[in-house]
N, C-alpha and C positions, 0 to 999 in steps of 0.2 A: 439871716439873723432878725433874732427876735423884735416884733415890734413892740413895745412896752415903754409904760410911762408908773408911776409912782403914786400908791395912793397908803393912806392910814389907819390900821387897824388900831381896838383900842382891846387889849385882853386885860379884864376883871381891875385895876385900877387902871390912871391914866401916864402910871410914870412907865410902866409897863407896853405903851403904844411902838411896835412896831412901823415899820415899812414894808410894805409889800409890794412888788413890781404886776404891775395889772399888761400881760400879755394880748396883743390883737394876730389874729390870724386874719388870715386872706377875706376868709369869706366868713361870718359863723358868730354867735358870741364871743365877749371875752370871757380871760381865765385867770383866775389867781395863782401865783408864782407862787407855790407854798413851800416850798424846796428847804430854806431856813428855818422856818418856824419851830420843831422841833428842838434844832440846835442850838437857837435865839428865845425861843417862848418856853421849852422843854414844854411841850402842849403837841397834838397832834391831830388829825381830824375825821370824825369821828361821819363814816358814808356807807350805807349796807346797800350793797350792789354795784356800788363806786359810779351810782347814777348822776351825779355831782362833782365827779373828777376826771381829769384826763390824764390819763396814765401814758399818753406818748404823744407826740406831731408827726400828724402822716399828710401828704401830699397822694394817696390812694383816693378815698371816696369822703366825699359832703355829702349831707342829711341837712336837711333846713323841714322839719317833721311839723311846723305850722302850715307852711305852704305847699307843703305836700313836691318836696326837689327832692332825686337823688341823683349826682352827678360821680366818673370815674375820671378822673384824670381829668373832670371838666368839662367833661362831655356828659348830659342829659340823657338817661339811659330809656327815656321814649325814645329817641329818636335811636340810640344804638340798636336797640330791639329792633325797629324796622327799617334800619337801614345797613347793618352791619351784620356778622356772623359772631357767635362763643367763641371760635376761634382767634378771631380778630379781639374781640373783645379780651381773651387771655393774653395774648400778646400785648394790646392796649395797660392792664393790670401790672404784669409782671414787668414793662417800660418804660412805660411813660407817656408813651405817644403812639400812635397810630401807625401799625408797619405800612409801607412803601409795598408795591408788585413784587421787589424780589426779596425783601423779609421775608413778608407774607408766603410764600413760594418755600423758602428756609426752614421758617420755623412748621408747617404745617410738615413737611417732609421730616423736622425730626420727631414732631409728635408722632406720626405715624408710622416711625422707624424705633421707637418705642413701647408703642404698643401692646406688647404681645410680655407673657409669663412665661417662666421658665420652669424645667419641669418638675424642680424640686420645691420649688413655689409653689406652683399646682397640686405637692401632693397635701397643703396645711386644709385643701378643702373635707379632702378625706378622712380628716379627726372632726369634724361638726358631726353634730346629729342632724338626719332630717327635717326635724320641727323647730331647729333654729332659726331666729330671726333674722335676716340676710346682715342686717346693718352688727353683729355678733363678728360673720366671718368678715366685712369688711373691713372691721377695726382690726381686727387679731391680724390678716394676713397685710395690711399695709404698714403698720408695725411689722413684720417678717419682713419686708424687703430689705429693712435696714442691712442684713443678711446677706441678703446678694451683692451689695453693693457694701461692704466693711470698710474698704479701701477707699471710698470713695465720701468719706464722712467728715473732713475738714472743713469747717462751716467759716472759718478764715478765708479760702479758696473761693475767691469769685466764682469762676466757673467753675468749679462743683457744686455749688448755689445753684448755677443757673439751669447744669444739666441734672439735680437731682429735682428740682422743680419741673424740668418739662418731661421726667421720668413719671414723675408725678402726676403730673395730670394728662399724660398720657395714656397710661395704664390704671387709671381710677375707674373709668367705663368696662376696663375688660374684668375690673375685678369685682363690680359688682353686675356685668352679666355673667358669668361666672358664678356667683354665687347665686343669679336666682336657678340657672340651667341647675346646679349639682344639688339644692333644695325641694327643686320640680323633676327629681328625674330627666330632666332632658340631656342631649347629647351638647358637648361643648362645643359653639361653634368661634372657628378661631376670626379672630382681629384684622380684617382687611387694610394693607396701606391704599387702597386704592378709592375708599369711601371719604366720603364728610364725615367732620368726627363724629353730629349725630348721628346720620344714617349710619354708622359704621358701628354703634354704641345700638341702636335699635335692631339692626340687622343681630346683632349678636345675641340678647337678649329674645328674640321673636324667632330669627330665622328666615330664610325668601324673601328680604325685603322687600325686592325689587320684584318677588313673583307675588307676593301677598297686595291685593286693589285698599285692604285697608288704612292697608302703609305708606299712605301717599304724598305726597307733596307738601301739601294743607297739616301734614299731623306734620313731618321732617321739622317745617317752618314751626310750628305750633313748641314742640318741643325745644327746638331750636331758642326761642324766644326764652322759654321759660329756665333755660341752664342760663341764659345770659342776665335775666333778671334775680337771679339767686346767688351773682358770682361773685359781688362785696357788698356787705354792709355795714362799713364801718365797724366800731370796736364790739361786736354784738358779743354773747356769750364764750363759743367756739371759737373765733379768732380772736376773744382775748384768752382764749384755754391757749391757743395756739403760738400767739404771742408770751405769755407765764408759760411756757414749756420750753421755747425757745431762748427765753433768757437766760436758762443755766448752758445756755451752748448744747440740751440735745439734740441728737440726731435729727431732718427732717420729716424723716418716714415715723418717726417717734411723737411730733410734734403733731402731727398730721392725726395719727392715730388717737391721740389725745382731743384734738378738735372735734374730730368724729364721736366718738365718748360725749362730749360734751352736747352735741349736734341733735342725738338718739334723745335727750331728749323731751316726752310731750310739751312740755311748754317753750321749744325752739325748733326743734325740725320737725316735729307731732304733727305742726297743727294743721297740716292741708289733710293728713289723714284723721285728726280728729274730729272734721268737718263732715269725714261720712259716716264718722260714727253717729257723730249727730246725727244727720240726718235719715242715718238708721233705728236711732230715738224715734224723732219725729214719724217718720213712717208715712205717712198720706197727707198730701194736701190741706184736710179736712180739718188736722191737728194742727195746722200751722199755728190758726189764731190762738190756741192755747198754748202754743210754749213759745211766742212771741210774750204773751202775758206771764207767764215766766221768766221770761228771759228779763223783764222790768222790775220782778219783785227781786228786790237785792234781798230778801230771805230764803229765795227758792235757790237750794245749790247748780240750777239749771242756766248755764250760759251757752250761747247763741256764736257758734265756734265761726270763724270766716269772717267776721265782722269787727271794724274797728284796728286799731293796730297803737301800740304800745309808742311807739315813735312818732307815727302820723297821726298829726290829730284834724287833719281833713283825708281829701283823699288818698290811700296811698297809691302814690304812679303808676306803679310796677301792674297794681292790678288793672289801670286805664286800658295799658295793652294788654294784658290777657284776657281780659271781657272781649276785646276785638278776637281773640287769635280761636277763643271760649266759644263763641258763634261759630266760625269758620268749620271750627272742628266739629261738632255739632249739625252743622248742616252736610260737609261733604259727608261723611258717615254713615248721616238718618239716623242713627244707631236711636234704638226703642226702649230704654230704658228707663222703667218707673221713675227711680233714684234720681238720676239727672233732669228729669222733667218736673219733681221734686225742687230740687234746685233752684231751676230756673222759676221756677212758682215763687220759692220763701226770697230770692234774689228781687223779685217785682213788690213782693210785699213789704218789702220793709225797707224798699226802694219811697217807699211810698206814706212809710208811717211817720208818724210825727215826732215820736218818741226817738226813734234811729236818726232823724233829718234831725233834730236841735242836739241831738247828744252826739252827730257826727259818725256815727259806726258806720260806718258803709262798708261796702263787699270791699275786701283786701286782696294780696294774691293769693293769699292759701287757699280762698275759698274759691277761684277760676282754675288754678291750679290743678286742685284735688279734685271740681268737675274733668278739667282735662285727662288726665293723667286718666281717669276713672273708663272714660268714653275709648279712650284709646285701648287701656284691657290690659293696663300697667297693674298689677298685683297691688295693693294695698299696704303689704309688707314693703315692698322699693321705694314709694315715695321717698321716705327720706333717706334714701341708700340714694337717687333721682337729686335728690336737694345737694350732697357730698360731694357728688360727684364735680356739679356747678362752684358749690362753695370750695371746691379745693383750689381752685383758682384768686382766688381772693388769698386764703391762707397764707401760699407759698409768697407768695405777692406781698403779705403784712408780715411776712417772715425774713424775708427777702431784707426787706425796709427798715424793720427791726433791730438786723444785726450790723443793717450798715448805721444806725443812728449813732453818734459818739454821745451822746446823752445817755443813753438807754442804759438799763443796771438789768442786774437781776432781781425780777420782783419776789418784792416780799413785802406784802402787805403788814398794816400796824391792825392791834386788835385793845380793846374798850376793855377789859380785862373784871367780869363779876363774880367771880369764886371765893373761895373762902381766903383769903387771907393766912399766914405762915401759922403752925400750929406745931406739936409734937405729935410723934410717932406714941400709941399706944398699944401696949402688946393686948394681943388677941383674950389673954383669958379675963383680962380687966373691961374691954367694953360692955356695953349695954347689949341687951340685947332687942 
């Protein structure tokens, strides 16, 4: 039940004052319930980007940007990243509680049993040019899965909602890996039912995982942590896209494909890829001071990618965990890559610079994940793809929660119309040139 109190707001004239409910969450800032504002006052709110608007009630993820806190179902993401596994976190997000041993085994078996693609679905890969971006394949083939399960798309059926959620979580690494192998002219590696979720994905991408000394347990744990830390992040652009598409009762494959399209944008899922592009522009540690000056100059278009965060006004809690993994991976692999050395040098200098300290522009999760993926040998174009693999579990959890919310309606934002008022049509012969 909503915890609420009433407050009065005045609209232009005192006589138009009305009482609105102030809703209290379990944690975080209060919200005004403005659902009656238009019907009673003929007004609606103007909020570009919906940055001050709660579009739903949720029990999945909580973020405190000021304190640098991220909770999944009440569990701190730092603790989950250090003690849990991605598949266990997927179960938690989807079902609300951590699984016991029997539940975990059953869930793992279901994921493994659904991780393959049909022969007809695989034929879609052949329709793409070899210079395509892998996100194009991921988005298209995810949407095409709805054709494989056209008899199981009843969103009102709880069992079908769960089954399709499992299918999406299970098949996303396979689509991702097969996209990479196809675009790289490499033989497809079949998914395994015996390897862990993360180990299986790496094996499908690289091949011979257990025989390749580069892909060791340290690497697997680092990738698993990256997946955990990207699994869900409240009502971000792609998650909101999935919810908005799902509010029309579109099938989950189409909804997740819409989310992938939103994630593809460089301001969202492409941030860690942008980190490497920035490092390529800086080129040498001798140029770091020059580029730091450019970053401080508001008139300069250069941006220091991978530092600071729109939500977190202090440290990004995910970055704290990934910094540890980043150091472990670089030590374990002994990679002699000038770009990685440049990244570490930039990190050191920026963390000691008073400007960035005062502005609280600390390295974020994208900075460290980009370094880790680069060190392992993941192609830059695959960075956002792996983000999508991880975020799928959050998307389906949010989609499922939305459909089960009795307050949810089809998404229909309003607008503040600033165009022409009604006017008469003029025949083309009478119009001014």
